N, CA and C atoms as an extended XYZ file, in Angstrom:
573
Properties=species:S:1:pos:R:3:atomname:S:1:resname:S:1:resid:I:1 pbc="F F F"
N       -43.634      -42.343      135.026 N   UNK     1
C       -43.098      -43.665      135.341 CA  UNK     1
C       -43.366      -44.640      134.203 C   UNK     1
N       -44.605      -44.726      133.767 N   UNK     2
C       -44.986      -45.747      132.787 CA  UNK     2
C       -44.154      -45.649      131.508 C   UNK     2
N       -44.033      -44.443      130.988 N   UNK     3
C       -43.349      -44.284      129.714 CA  UNK     3
C       -41.835      -44.181      129.880 C   UNK     3
N       -41.381      -43.554      130.956 N   UNK     4
C       -39.946      -43.418      131.178 CA  UNK     4
C       -39.260      -44.758      131.344 C   UNK     4
N       -39.788      -45.595      132.227 N   UNK     5
C       -39.151      -46.891      132.446 CA  UNK     5
C       -39.300      -47.791      131.205 C   UNK     5
N       -40.405      -47.650      130.487 N   UNK     6
C       -40.571      -48.432      129.252 CA  UNK     6
C       -39.480      -48.064      128.251 C   UNK     6
N       -39.200      -46.771      128.119 N   UNK     7
C       -38.181      -46.336      127.163 CA  UNK     7
C       -36.795      -46.822      127.562 C   UNK     7
N       -36.471      -46.768      128.862 N   UNK     8
C       -35.182      -47.308      129.313 CA  UNK     8
C       -35.116      -48.808      129.052 C   UNK     8
N       -36.218      -49.521      129.346 N   UNK     9
C       -36.253      -50.971      129.126 CA  UNK     9
C       -36.085      -51.299      127.646 C   UNK     9
N       -36.765      -50.566      126.776 N   UNK    10
C       -36.634      -50.816      125.340 CA  UNK    10
C       -35.222      -50.491      124.857 C   UNK    10
N       -34.633      -49.429      125.369 N   UNK    11
C       -33.253      -49.096      124.999 CA  UNK    11
C       -32.305      -50.210      125.443 C   UNK    11
N       -32.562      -50.785      126.618 N   UNK    12
C       -31.721      -51.876      127.113 CA  UNK    12
C       -31.881      -53.132      126.255 C   UNK    12
N       -33.083      -53.375      125.755 N   UNK    13
C       -33.284      -54.522      124.858 CA  UNK    13
C       -32.508      -54.302      123.559 C   UNK    13
N       -32.499      -53.074      123.059 N   UNK    14
C       -31.695      -52.773      121.872 CA  UNK    14
C       -30.208      -52.962      122.181 C   UNK    14
N       -29.795      -52.583      123.398 N   UNK    15
C       -28.397      -52.801      123.806 CA  UNK    15
C       -28.087      -54.299      123.832 C   UNK    15
N       -29.008      -55.080      124.366 N   UNK    16
C       -28.857      -56.539      124.373 CA  UNK    16
C       -28.690      -57.068      122.950 C   UNK    16
N       -29.525      -56.586      122.041 N   UNK    17
C       -29.469      -57.045      120.652 CA  UNK    17
C       -28.185      -56.618      119.950 C   UNK    17
N       -27.601      -55.494      120.357 N   UNK    18
C       -26.367      -54.997      119.751 CA  UNK    18
C       -25.115      -55.639      120.359 C   UNK    18
N       -25.276      -56.320      121.481 N   UNK    19
C       -24.138      -56.941      122.157 CA  UNK    19
C       -23.624      -58.115      121.332 C   UNK    19
N       -22.357      -58.052      120.962 N   UNK    20
C       -21.740      -59.131      120.198 CA  UNK    20
C       -20.967      -60.083      121.115 C   UNK    20
N       -20.371      -59.522      122.165 N   UNK    21
C       -19.586      -60.309      123.112 CA  UNK    21
C       -20.243      -60.216      124.481 C   UNK    21
N       -20.798      -61.327      124.997 N   UNK    22
C       -21.478      -61.267      126.294 CA  UNK    22
C       -20.563      -60.854      127.448 C   UNK    22
N       -19.247      -60.975      127.251 N   UNK    23
C       -18.298      -60.533      128.279 CA  UNK    23
C       -18.021      -59.034      128.202 C   UNK    23
N       -18.538      -58.402      127.162 N   UNK    24
C       -18.379      -56.957      126.977 CA  UNK    24
C       -19.715      -56.408      126.479 C   UNK    24
N       -20.761      -56.441      127.333 N   UNK    25
C       -22.103      -56.075      126.875 CA  UNK    25
C       -22.272      -54.580      126.632 C   UNK    25
N       -23.186      -54.265      125.713 N   UNK    26
C       -23.621      -52.892      125.528 CA  UNK    26
C       -24.608      -52.614      126.662 C   UNK    26
N       -24.439      -51.489      127.338 N   UNK    27
C       -25.212      -51.193      128.547 CA  UNK    27
C       -25.838      -49.812      128.459 C   UNK    27
N       -27.080      -49.694      128.911 N   UNK    28
C       -27.721      -48.393      129.095 CA  UNK    28
C       -27.372      -47.944      130.502 C   UNK    28
N       -26.615      -46.857      130.607 N   UNK    29
C       -26.235      -46.312      131.912 CA  UNK    29
C       -27.037      -45.038      132.153 C   UNK    29
N       -27.958      -45.110      133.089 N   UNK    30
C       -28.814      -43.971      133.414 CA  UNK    30
C       -28.011      -43.041      134.310 C   UNK    30
N       -27.864      -41.792      133.860 N   UNK    31
C       -26.985      -40.891      134.608 CA  UNK    31
C       -27.596      -40.432      135.924 C   UNK    31
N       -26.725      -40.464      136.913 N   UNK    32
C       -27.023      -39.889      138.218 CA  UNK    32
C       -26.903      -38.378      138.036 C   UNK    32
N       -28.049      -37.712      138.019 N   UNK    33
C       -28.120      -36.315      137.612 CA  UNK    33
C       -28.058      -35.390      138.823 C   UNK    33
N       -28.280      -34.115      138.604 N   UNK    34
C       -28.203      -33.097      139.648 CA  UNK    34
C       -29.269      -33.311      140.729 C   UNK    34
N       -29.009      -32.853      141.946 N   UNK    35
C       -29.987      -33.014      143.032 CA  UNK    35
C       -31.359      -32.405      142.733 C   UNK    35
N       -31.402      -31.382      141.903 N   UNK    36
C       -32.659      -30.689      141.618 CA  UNK    36
C       -33.552      -31.442      140.630 C   UNK    36
N       -33.069      -32.526      140.062 N   UNK    37
C       -33.820      -33.295      139.073 CA  UNK    37
C       -34.188      -34.661      139.643 C   UNK    37
N       -35.319      -35.200      139.167 N   UNK    38
C       -35.689      -36.541      139.612 CA  UNK    38
C       -34.634      -37.523      139.122 C   UNK    38
N       -34.153      -38.346      140.014 N   UNK    39
C       -33.068      -39.276      139.723 CA  UNK    39
C       -31.746      -38.783      140.265 C   UNK    39
N       -31.733      -37.555      140.785 N   UNK    40
C       -30.507      -37.010      141.363 CA  UNK    40
C       -30.201      -37.587      142.728 C   UNK    40
N       -31.245      -37.911      143.487 N   UNK    41
C       -31.014      -38.564      144.772 CA  UNK    41
C       -30.715      -40.030      144.489 C   UNK    41
N       -29.706      -40.604      145.118 N   UNK    42
C       -29.371      -42.002      144.841 CA  UNK    42
C       -30.546      -42.972      145.023 C   UNK    42
N       -31.434      -42.711      145.963 N   UNK    43
C       -32.606      -43.584      146.129 CA  UNK    43
C       -33.550      -43.471      144.930 C   UNK    43
N       -33.679      -42.283      144.366 N   UNK    44
C       -34.493      -42.115      143.154 CA  UNK    44
C       -33.850      -42.825      141.969 C   UNK    44
N       -32.534      -42.724      141.864 N   UNK    45
C       -31.811      -43.400      140.784 CA  UNK    45
C       -32.010      -44.908      140.887 C   UNK    45
N       -31.913      -45.434      142.098 N   UNK    46
C       -32.142      -46.870      142.294 CA  UNK    46
C       -33.571      -47.243      141.911 C   UNK    46
N       -34.524      -46.409      142.243 N   UNK    47
C       -35.929      -46.663      141.899 CA  UNK    47
C       -36.089      -46.752      140.382 C   UNK    47
N       -35.497      -45.790      139.664 N   UNK    48
C       -35.582      -45.786      138.197 CA  UNK    48
C       -34.978      -47.068      137.625 C   UNK    48
N       -33.836      -47.461      138.144 N   UNK    49
C       -33.176      -48.667      137.641 CA  UNK    49
C       -34.013      -49.906      137.953 C   UNK    49
N       -34.495      -50.017      139.191 N   UNK    50
C       -35.340      -51.172      139.556 CA  UNK    50
C       -36.564      -51.263      138.637 C   UNK    50
N       -37.276      -50.149      138.473 N   UNK    51
C       -38.491      -50.145      137.657 CA  UNK    51
C       -38.176      -50.453      136.189 C   UNK    51
N       -37.086      -49.920      135.671 N   UNK    52
C       -36.705      -50.174      134.279 CA  UNK    52
C       -36.325      -51.636      134.089 C   UNK    52
N       -35.627      -52.198      135.063 N   UNK    53
C       -35.277      -53.617      134.986 CA  UNK    53
C       -36.535      -54.485      135.048 C   UNK    53
N       -37.468      -54.131      135.929 N   UNK    54
C       -38.725      -54.891      136.018 CA  UNK    54
C       -39.461      -54.857      134.680 C   UNK    54
N       -39.492      -53.688      134.060 N   UNK    55
C       -40.191      -53.554      132.780 CA  UNK    55
C       -39.481      -54.354      131.693 C   UNK    55
N       -38.150      -54.359      131.709 N   UNK    56
C       -37.415      -55.145      130.726 CA  UNK    56
C       -37.739      -56.625      130.891 C   UNK    56
N       -37.830      -57.090      132.123 N   UNK    57
C       -38.192      -58.495      132.371 CA  UNK    57
C       -39.567      -58.791      131.773 C   UNK    57
N       -40.518      -57.894      131.990 N   UNK    58
C       -41.855      -58.079      131.419 CA  UNK    58
C       -41.788      -58.155      129.887 C   UNK    58
N       -41.030      -57.245      129.293 N   UNK    59
C       -40.947      -57.213      127.833 CA  UNK    59
C       -40.289      -58.469      127.264 C   UNK    59
N       -39.344      -59.033      127.988 N   UNK    60
C       -38.661      -60.227      127.493 CA  UNK    60
C       -39.455      -61.507      127.714 C   UNK    60
N       -40.404      -61.495      128.659 N   UNK    61
C       -41.071      -62.747      129.051 CA  UNK    61
C       -42.558      -62.828      128.730 C   UNK    61
N       -43.196      -61.725      128.350 N   UNK    62
C       -44.635      -61.758      128.092 CA  UNK    62
C       -44.920      -61.705      126.586 C   UNK    62
N       -45.680      -62.688      126.081 N   UNK    63
C       -45.942      -62.707      124.638 CA  UNK    63
C       -46.810      -61.556      124.147 C   UNK    63
N       -47.612      -60.959      125.048 N   UNK    64
C       -48.434      -59.804      124.684 CA  UNK    64
C       -48.183      -58.676      125.673 C   UNK    64
N       -48.226      -57.448      125.152 N   UNK    65
C       -48.053      -56.270      126.007 CA  UNK    65
C       -49.109      -55.235      125.647 C   UNK    65
N       -49.302      -54.283      126.568 N   UNK    66
C       -50.220      -53.179      126.282 CA  UNK    66
C       -49.604      -52.289      125.223 C   UNK    66
N       -50.470      -51.673      124.422 N   UNK    67
C       -49.992      -50.690      123.450 CA  UNK    67
C       -49.350      -49.531      124.194 C   UNK    67
N       -48.268      -49.024      123.623 N   UNK    68
C       -47.660      -47.829      124.170 CA  UNK    68
C       -48.417      -46.602      123.701 C   UNK    68
N       -47.989      -45.445      124.121 N   UNK    69
C       -48.690      -44.200      123.809 CA  UNK    69
C       -48.853      -43.991      122.314 C   UNK    69
N       -47.842      -44.303      121.532 N   UNK    70
C       -47.920      -44.059      120.101 CA  UNK    70
C       -48.008      -45.313      119.265 C   UNK    70
N       -48.265      -46.463      119.892 N   UNK    71
C       -48.238      -47.728      119.162 CA  UNK    71
C       -49.607      -48.166      118.654 C   UNK    71
N       -50.670      -47.624      119.207 N   UNK    72
C       -52.011      -48.102      118.853 CA  UNK    72
C       -52.410      -47.620      117.466 C   UNK    72
N       -52.963      -48.522      116.675 N   UNK    73
C       -53.461      -48.085      115.367 CA  UNK    73
C       -54.671      -47.171      115.539 C   UNK    73
N       -54.928      -46.362      114.558 N   UNK    74
C       -56.021      -45.383      114.626 CA  UNK    74
C       -57.377      -46.016      114.894 C   UNK    74
N       -57.606      -47.219      114.344 N   UNK    75
C       -58.929      -47.825      114.476 CA  UNK    75
C       -59.200      -48.423      115.862 C   UNK    75
N       -58.204      -48.438      116.757 N   UNK    76
C       -58.414      -48.994      118.099 CA  UNK    76
C       -59.236      -48.015      118.930 C   UNK    76
N       -60.249      -48.525      119.576 N   UNK    77
C       -61.103      -47.742      120.462 CA  UNK    77
C       -60.250      -47.226      121.636 C   UNK    77
N       -60.233      -45.925      121.845 N   UNK    78
C       -59.432      -45.317      122.914 CA  UNK    78
C       -59.812      -45.851      124.296 C   UNK    78
N       -61.062      -46.198      124.487 N   UNK    79
C       -61.498      -46.760      125.769 CA  UNK    79
C       -60.811      -48.102      126.017 C   UNK    79
N       -60.672      -48.911      124.946 N   UNK    80
C       -59.973      -50.183      125.090 CA  UNK    80
C       -58.513      -49.961      125.487 C   UNK    80
N       -57.906      -48.903      124.944 N   UNK    81
C       -56.521      -48.598      125.306 CA  UNK    81
C       -56.407      -48.319      126.800 C   UNK    81
N       -57.341      -47.553      127.327 N   UNK    82
C       -57.331      -47.243      128.753 CA  UNK    82
C       -57.528      -48.488      129.603 C   UNK    82
N       -58.213      -49.485      129.067 N   UNK    83
C       -58.461      -50.722      129.797 CA  UNK    83
C       -57.332      -51.732      129.615 C   UNK    83
N       -56.301      -51.396      128.883 N   UNK    84
C       -55.162      -52.288      128.720 CA  UNK    84
C       -55.203      -53.155      127.476 C   UNK    84
N       -55.585      -52.581      126.346 N   UNK    85
C       -55.623      -53.288      125.066 CA  UNK    85
C       -54.245      -53.889      124.789 C   UNK    85
N       -54.206      -55.143      124.395 N   UNK    86
C       -52.939      -55.852      124.203 CA  UNK    86
C       -52.606      -56.031      122.726 C   UNK    86
N       -51.326      -56.201      122.453 N   UNK    87
C       -50.803      -56.478      121.123 CA  UNK    87
C       -49.705      -57.525      121.254 C   UNK    87
N       -49.340      -58.187      120.166 N   UNK    88
C       -48.183      -59.094      120.235 CA  UNK    88
C       -46.941      -58.297      120.646 C   UNK    88
N       -46.148      -58.876      121.504 N   UNK    89
C       -44.966      -58.208      122.044 CA  UNK    89
C       -43.779      -58.382      121.092 C   UNK    89
N       -43.305      -57.285      120.477 N   UNK    90
C       -42.179      -57.407      119.544 CA  UNK    90
C       -40.851      -57.717      120.244 C   UNK    90
N       -40.796      -57.600      121.577 N   UNK    91
C       -39.562      -57.828      122.326 CA  UNK    91
C       -39.511      -59.206      122.980 C   UNK    91
N       -40.581      -59.948      122.874 N   UNK    92
C       -40.687      -61.253      123.538 CA  UNK    92
C       -39.579      -62.186      123.055 C   UNK    92
N       -38.849      -62.767      124.012 N   UNK    93
C       -37.769      -63.691      123.679 CA  UNK    93
C       -38.044      -65.105      124.189 C   UNK    93
N       -39.083      -65.255      125.028 N   UNK    94
C       -39.400      -66.572      125.541 CA  UNK    94
C       -38.407      -67.087      126.572 C   UNK    94
N       -37.618      -66.193      127.142 N   UNK    95
C       -36.665      -66.614      128.172 CA  UNK    95
C       -37.372      -66.707      129.522 C   UNK    95
N       -36.757      -67.422      130.453 N   UNK    96
C       -37.326      -67.528      131.796 CA  UNK    96
C       -37.221      -66.187      132.508 C   UNK    96
N       -38.010      -66.032      133.541 N   UNK    97
C       -37.953      -64.803      134.337 CA  UNK    97
C       -36.572      -64.621      134.953 C   UNK    97
N       -35.966      -65.702      135.438 N   UNK    98
C       -34.622      -65.595      136.030 CA  UNK    98
C       -33.590      -65.139      135.005 C   UNK    98
N       -33.665      -65.696      133.796 N   UNK    99
C       -32.737      -65.283      132.747 CA  UNK    99
C       -32.983      -63.828      132.354 C   UNK    99
N       -34.242      -63.432      132.274 N   UNK   100
C       -34.576      -62.040      131.938 CA  UNK   100
C       -34.059      -61.083      133.014 C   UNK   100
N       -34.145      -61.483      134.276 N   UNK   101
C       -33.616      -60.640      135.364 CA  UNK   101
C       -32.112      -60.451      135.228 C   UNK   101
N       -31.406      -61.514      134.878 N   UNK   102
C       -29.952      -61.408      134.674 CA  UNK   102
C       -29.632      -60.473      133.510 C   UNK   102
N       -30.400      -60.609      132.436 N   UNK   103
C       -30.183      -59.736      131.280 CA  UNK   103
C       -30.457      -58.276      131.630 C   UNK   103
N       -31.529      -58.037      132.390 N   UNK   104
C       -31.863      -56.667      132.796 CA  UNK   104
C       -30.768      -56.096      133.691 C   UNK   104
N       -30.249      -56.904      134.604 N   UNK   105
C       -29.172      -56.448      135.491 CA  UNK   105
C       -27.902      -56.143      134.702 C   UNK   105
N       -27.672      -56.896      133.649 N   UNK   106
C       -26.485      -56.689      132.814 CA  UNK   106
C       -26.609      -55.441      131.945 C   UNK   106
N       -27.806      -55.163      131.452 N   UNK   107
C       -27.954      -54.121      130.427 CA  UNK   107
C       -28.551      -52.808      130.926 C   UNK   107
N       -28.973      -52.735      132.194 N   UNK   108
C       -29.464      -51.467      132.755 CA  UNK   108
C       -28.689      -51.186      134.039 C   UNK   108
N       -27.928      -50.115      133.999 N   UNK   109
C       -27.097      -49.726      135.136 CA  UNK   109
C       -27.150      -48.203      135.280 C   UNK   109
N       -26.298      -47.705      136.161 N   UNK   110
C       -26.235      -46.264      136.418 CA  UNK   110
C       -24.853      -45.727      136.084 C   UNK   110
N       -24.829      -44.472      135.701 N   UNK   111
C       -23.589      -43.709      135.654 CA  UNK   111
C       -23.525      -42.931      136.951 C   UNK   111
N       -22.580      -43.274      137.790 N   UNK   112
C       -22.385      -42.558      139.052 CA  UNK   112
C       -21.469      -41.369      138.777 C   UNK   112
N       -21.917      -40.188      139.131 N   UNK   113
C       -21.128      -38.975      138.937 CA  UNK   113
C       -20.635      -38.514      140.304 C   UNK   113
N       -19.319      -38.559      140.508 N   UNK   114
C       -18.746      -38.219      141.813 CA  UNK   114
C       -18.895      -36.732      142.145 C   UNK   114
N       -19.095      -35.923      141.138 N   UNK   115
C       -19.355      -34.508      141.387 CA  UNK   115
C       -20.819      -34.268      141.730 C   UNK   115
N       -21.727      -34.934      141.013 N   UNK   116
C       -23.153      -34.731      141.257 CA  UNK   116
C       -23.563      -35.194      142.647 C   UNK   116
N       -23.008      -36.308      143.108 N   UNK   117
C       -23.390      -36.766      144.446 CA  UNK   117
C       -22.877      -35.801      145.513 C   UNK   117
N       -21.750      -35.158      145.239 N   UNK   118
C       -21.214      -34.185      146.191 CA  UNK   118
C       -22.055      -32.908      146.237 C   UNK   118
N       -22.856      -32.657      145.184 N   UNK   119
C       -23.715      -31.467      145.174 CA  UNK   119
C       -24.824      -31.534      146.223 C   UNK   119
N       -25.059      -32.714      146.798 N   UNK   120
C       -26.032      -32.809      147.892 CA  UNK   120
C       -25.540      -32.047      149.121 C   UNK   120
N       -24.267      -31.648      149.124 N   UNK   121
C       -23.712      -30.888      150.245 CA  UNK   121
C       -24.500      -29.600      150.472 C   UNK   121
N       -24.946      -28.967      149.391 N   UNK   122
C       -25.652      -27.688      149.550 CA  UNK   122
C       -27.017      -27.860      150.202 C   UNK   122
N       -27.536      -29.095      150.227 N   UNK   123
C       -28.828      -29.345      150.876 CA  UNK   123
C       -28.674      -30.040      152.232 C   UNK   123
N       -27.461      -30.381      152.579 N   UNK   124
C       -27.189      -31.071      153.837 CA  UNK   124
C       -27.488      -30.141      155.013 C   UNK   124
N       -28.212      -30.661      155.976 N   UNK   125
C       -28.540      -29.866      157.165 CA  UNK   125
C       -27.526      -30.164      158.265 C   UNK   125
N       -26.616      -29.218      158.469 N   UNK   126
C       -25.621      -29.379      159.523 CA  UNK   126
C       -26.290      -29.381      160.890 C   UNK   126
N       -25.719      -30.139      161.797 N   UNK   127
C       -26.156      -30.137      163.196 CA  UNK   127
C       -25.433      -28.984      163.883 C   UNK   127
N       -26.165      -27.964      164.356 N   UNK   128
C       -25.499      -26.790      164.935 CA  UNK   128
C       -24.715      -27.105      166.213 C   UNK   128
N       -24.968      -28.259      166.804 N   UNK   129
C       -24.239      -28.638      168.024 CA  UNK   129
C       -22.899      -29.287      167.708 C   UNK   129
N       -22.676      -29.587      166.415 N   UNK   130
C       -21.441      -30.267      166.014 CA  UNK   130
C       -20.494      -29.294      165.318 C   UNK   130
N       -19.224      -29.654      165.318 N   UNK   131
C       -18.218      -28.840      164.642 CA  UNK   131
C       -18.370      -28.986      163.130 C   UNK   131
N       -17.747      -28.084      162.404 N   UNK   132
C       -17.758      -28.138      160.940 CA  UNK   132
C       -17.172      -29.470      160.468 C   UNK   132
N       -16.080      -29.904      161.110 N   UNK   133
C       -15.438      -31.158      160.739 CA  UNK   133
C       -16.366      -32.350      160.963 C   UNK   133
N       -17.107      -32.338      162.088 N   UNK   134
C       -18.031      -33.435      162.375 CA  UNK   134
C       -19.196      -33.456      161.377 C   UNK   134
N       -19.678      -32.280      161.015 N   UNK   135
C       -20.753      -32.213      160.014 CA  UNK   135
C       -20.254      -32.675      158.641 C   UNK   135
N       -19.040      -32.265      158.288 N   UNK   136
C       -18.469      -32.728      157.020 CA  UNK   136
C       -18.291      -34.241      157.033 C   UNK   136
N       -17.873      -34.773      158.145 N   UNK   137
C       -17.700      -36.215      158.284 CA  UNK   137
C       -19.036      -36.946      158.153 C   UNK   137
N       -20.085      -36.385      158.735 N   UNK   138
C       -21.420      -36.996      158.637 CA  UNK   138
C       -21.907      -36.993      157.189 C   UNK   138
N       -21.651      -35.902      156.470 N   UNK   139
C       -22.049      -35.839      155.065 CA  UNK   139
C       -21.287      -36.880      154.241 C   UNK   139
N       -19.981      -36.969      154.442 N   UNK   140
C       -19.170      -37.953      153.718 CA  UNK   140
C       -19.661      -39.371      153.997 C   UNK   140
N       -20.008      -39.626      155.242 N   UNK   141
C       -20.514      -40.948      155.616 CA  UNK   141
C       -21.807      -41.246      154.858 C   UNK   141
N       -22.680      -40.252      154.738 N   UNK   142
C       -23.927      -40.428      153.994 CA  UNK   142
C       -23.637      -40.722      152.518 C   UNK   142
N       -22.760      -39.915      151.897 N   UNK   143
C       -22.411      -40.109      150.488 CA  UNK   143
C       -21.868      -41.519      150.279 C   UNK   143
N       -20.935      -41.928      151.101 N   UNK   144
C       -20.306      -43.238      150.935 CA  UNK   144
C       -21.304      -44.366      151.172 C   UNK   144
N       -22.239      -44.165      152.070 N   UNK   145
C       -23.291      -45.153      152.286 CA  UNK   145
C       -24.180      -45.296      151.062 C   UNK   145
N       -24.491      -44.182      150.409 N   UNK   146
C       -25.305      -44.214      149.197 CA  UNK   146
C       -24.564      -44.921      148.058 C   UNK   146
N       -23.285      -44.629      147.914 N   UNK   147
C       -22.479      -45.276      146.879 CA  UNK   147
C       -22.370      -46.774      147.163 C   UNK   147
N       -22.158      -47.117      148.417 N   UNK   148
C       -22.074      -48.533      148.808 CA  UNK   148
C       -23.358      -49.273      148.435 C   UNK   148
N       -24.492      -48.645      148.674 N   UNK   149
C       -25.776      -49.249      148.350 CA  UNK   149
C       -25.916      -49.484      146.845 C   UNK   149
N       -25.579      -48.497      146.048 N   UNK   150
C       -25.633      -48.642      144.588 CA  UNK   150
C       -24.695      -49.749      144.101 C   UNK   150
N       -23.486      -49.769      144.645 N   UNK   151
C       -22.487      -50.755      144.222 CA  UNK   151
C       -22.888      -52.160      144.659 C   UNK   151
N       -23.344      -52.294      145.884 N   UNK   152
C       -23.744      -53.606      146.418 CA  UNK   152
C       -24.884      -54.215      145.602 C   UNK   152
N       -25.788      -53.360      145.105 N   UNK   153
C       -26.922      -53.824      144.307 CA  UNK   153
C       -26.590      -53.943      142.819 C   UNK   153
N       -25.296      -53.903      142.492 N   UNK   154
C       -24.818      -54.073      141.116 CA  UNK   154
C       -25.465      -53.101      140.143 C   UNK   154
N       -25.515      -51.852      140.545 N   UNK   155
C       -26.163      -50.843      139.701 CA  UNK   155
C       -25.182      -49.917      138.997 C   UNK   155
N       -23.947      -49.877      139.428 N   UNK   156
C       -22.995      -48.937      138.834 CA  UNK   156
C       -22.327      -49.586      137.634 C   UNK   156
N       -22.511      -48.973      136.471 N   UNK   157
C       -21.914      -49.482      135.241 CA  UNK   157
C       -20.908      -48.528      134.636 C   UNK   157
N       -20.928      -47.297      135.109 N   UNK   158
C       -20.071      -46.264      134.545 CA  UNK   158
C       -19.850      -45.216      135.622 C   UNK   158
N       -18.711      -44.531      135.571 N   UNK   159
C       -18.406      -43.505      136.568 CA  UNK   159
C       -17.890      -42.259      135.860 C   UNK   159
N       -18.453      -41.118      136.220 N   UNK   160
C       -17.896      -39.829      135.802 CA  UNK   160
C       -17.071      -39.331      136.981 C   UNK   160
N       -15.780      -39.234      136.792 N   UNK   161
C       -14.901      -38.719      137.843 CA  UNK   161
C       -14.771      -37.216      137.668 C   UNK   161
N       -15.411      -36.502      138.548 N   UNK   162
C       -15.335      -35.036      138.548 CA  UNK   162
C       -15.398      -34.579      139.994 C   UNK   162
N       -14.841      -33.444      140.262 N   UNK   163
C       -14.794      -32.943      141.632 CA  UNK   163
C       -15.405      -31.551      141.692 C   UNK   163
N       -15.756      -31.129      142.886 N   UNK   164
C       -16.294      -29.800      143.155 CA  UNK   164
C       -16.256      -29.583      144.661 C   UNK   164
N       -16.795      -28.466      145.103 N   UNK   165
C       -16.846      -28.173      146.541 CA  UNK   165
C       -18.244      -28.363      147.117 C   UNK   165
N       -19.141      -28.950      146.346 N   UNK   166
C       -20.452      -29.303      146.855 CA  UNK   166
C       -21.542      -28.273      146.604 C   UNK   166
N       -21.234      -27.204      145.880 N   UNK   167
C       -22.250      -26.171      145.666 CA  UNK   167
C       -22.495      -25.874      144.192 C   UNK   167
N       -21.516      -26.141      143.340 N   UNK   168
C       -21.627      -25.944      141.894 CA  UNK   168
C       -20.954      -27.114      141.193 C   UNK   168
N       -21.449      -27.474      140.028 N   UNK   169
C       -20.867      -28.567      139.264 CA  UNK   169
C       -19.643      -28.037      138.521 C   UNK   169
N       -18.564      -27.826      139.265 N   UNK   170
C       -17.369      -27.161      138.755 CA  UNK   170
C       -16.556      -27.986      137.761 C   UNK   170
N       -16.741      -29.297      137.737 N   UNK   171
C       -15.958      -30.205      136.895 CA  UNK   171
C       -14.465      -30.025      137.119 C   UNK   171
N       -14.086      -29.995      138.379 N   UNK   172
C       -12.675      -29.948      138.728 CA  UNK   172
C       -12.078      -31.338      138.548 C   UNK   172
N       -10.775      -31.395      138.393 N   UNK   173
C       -10.095      -32.689      138.322 CA  UNK   173
C       -10.208      -33.372      139.682 C   UNK   173
N       -10.281      -34.697      139.695 N   UNK   174
C       -10.356      -35.405      140.977 CA  UNK   174
C        -9.226      -34.973      141.915 C   UNK   174
N        -9.610      -34.652      143.153 N   UNK   175
C        -8.645      -34.205      144.152 CA  UNK   175
C        -8.578      -32.700      144.312 C   UNK   175
N        -9.176      -31.946      143.387 N   UNK   176
C        -9.133      -30.481      143.484 CA  UNK   176
C       -10.292      -29.919      144.299 C   UNK   176
N       -11.284      -30.728      144.612 N   UNK   177
C       -12.423      -30.290      145.417 CA  UNK   177
C       -12.497      -31.116      146.687 C   UNK   177
N       -13.721      -31.324      147.190 N   UNK   178
C       -13.849      -32.096      148.429 CA  UNK   178
C       -14.771      -33.315      148.314 C   UNK   178
N       -15.077      -33.738      147.084 N   UNK   179
C       -15.854      -34.967      146.905 CA  UNK   179
C       -14.981      -36.145      147.346 C   UNK   179
N       -15.527      -37.100      148.072 N   UNK   180
C       -14.708      -38.228      148.563 CA  UNK   180
C       -14.417      -39.259      147.467 C   UNK   180
N       -13.744      -38.824      146.439 N   UNK   181
C       -13.524      -39.658      145.253 CA  UNK   181
C       -12.688      -40.892      145.568 C   UNK   181
N       -11.630      -40.731      146.320 N   UNK   182
C       -10.757      -41.870      146.638 CA  UNK   182
C       -11.562      -42.972      147.339 C   UNK   182
N       -12.404      -42.580      148.301 N   UNK   183
C       -13.209      -43.549      149.037 CA  UNK   183
C       -14.284      -44.168      148.137 C   UNK   183
N       -14.864      -43.362      147.236 N   UNK   184
C       -15.863      -43.873      146.294 CA  UNK   184
C       -15.237      -44.946      145.408 C   UNK   184
N       -14.051      -44.670      144.879 N   UNK   185
C       -13.375      -45.639      144.014 CA  UNK   185
C       -13.062      -46.912      144.797 C   UNK   185
N       -12.668      -46.781      146.048 N   UNK   186
C       -12.407      -47.969      146.877 CA  UNK   186
C       -13.652      -48.824      147.032 C   UNK   186
N       -14.792      -48.184      147.243 N   UNK   187
C       -16.067      -48.924      147.370 CA  UNK   187
C       -16.381      -49.637      146.068 C   UNK   187
N       -16.211      -48.949      144.945 N   UNK   188
C       -16.508      -49.559      143.649 CA  UNK   188
C       -15.577      -50.734      143.364 C   UNK   188
N       -14.299      -50.622      143.727 N   UNK   189
C       -13.362      -51.729      143.555 CA  UNK   189
C       -13.785      -52.926      144.407 C   UNK   189
N       -14.250      -52.647      145.606 N   UNK   190
C       -14.670      -53.705      146.532 CA  UNK   190
C       -15.816      -54.537      145.949 C   UNK   190
N       -16.725      -53.876      145.241 N   UNK   191
C       -17.895      -54.573      144.707 CA  UNK   191
C       -17.709      -54.936      143.248 C   UNK   191
């Protein structure tokens, strides 16, 4: 957590610095990955984004920060590092916390992959008392609820449109599998 979110936050600060047109910002889009990896579950992806945004706010607003893993000079006592040895913050901009939060929201987002979210189908526990159609409907409802949550929280910055049948990342064209792509796009348009 400590180093991962710091790296995303620092990458987002570089994106901020590279942005020439505030109406067309450079954005770090953290990919929504496979279910078997951390960040594959939409709640994990949201956690990563929240933590990275929080860290970016800290980096933009605090004049001093703790040394990172490779930032400490050799002569620094390792015990002091463990206790939170501080250094001047090279990312400090002196902006307000509210402004830093807006910048973090603008420059750290997610890449939503319509095929990867459908891969949760292989882990979905069907209700044996329900029909196949009812279980499929329940899964679709869950997927769309997760997408709605990401979109409502302004986390989606990029979309990979790919389809599959929920068991392999087949990279089918949209509409060739059973991922609810049309409904996902409608949710994204809404937000």
